[in-house]
C-alpha positions, 0 to 999 in steps of 0.5 A, a space after each residue: 932763224 927762218 926767213 921772214 918777209 913783210 909786205 909794207 904798205 904806207 899811205 903817204 901825205 898828199 903831195 909827198 909820195 915822190 919825196 918820200 920815195 926818194 928819201 927812202 931810196 937814199 937813206 933807208 935802203 942802204 942802212 937796211 941792207 947794211 943790217 942784213 935785210 933784203 929789199 924785194 921791190 918797191 912800188 908807188 901807187 899814185 892813185 891811192 898815194 901809197 908806197 908799197 915794198 917788200 923787206 926780208 930778213 934771214 939771219 941769226 936773229 929774228 926779224 923783230 930783233 934785227 929790226 929793233 937793232 936797226 931802229 936803235 942804231 946811231 946810224 938810223 938816228 943820224 939819218 934824220 928821217 922821221 916817218 911821221 912827217 910823211 906817213 899817214 897810215 902803215 900796214 905791215 903784213 908777214 907774207 910767204 911764197 905761194 909757189 
């Protein structure tokens, strides 16, 4: 499959941006890496209360297939991190390189 990269922008509930970022680093990143995803970076925009990150996948399945496996996994279930408790709005865009 071809490499797929997504730019994800999350608007986080007021007062929870730093907590979300810490839990994301602790729980989401290791499991995403275990599932073969790459994290291209993550940024905090305190003025807009946004969390922005790049995630890519270049493996035998499509991004969507691998993402579904991630969400359905027992490890994800045991993570006990419900994005709905933190995120007010999400914007996911597939992006490509311009260089």
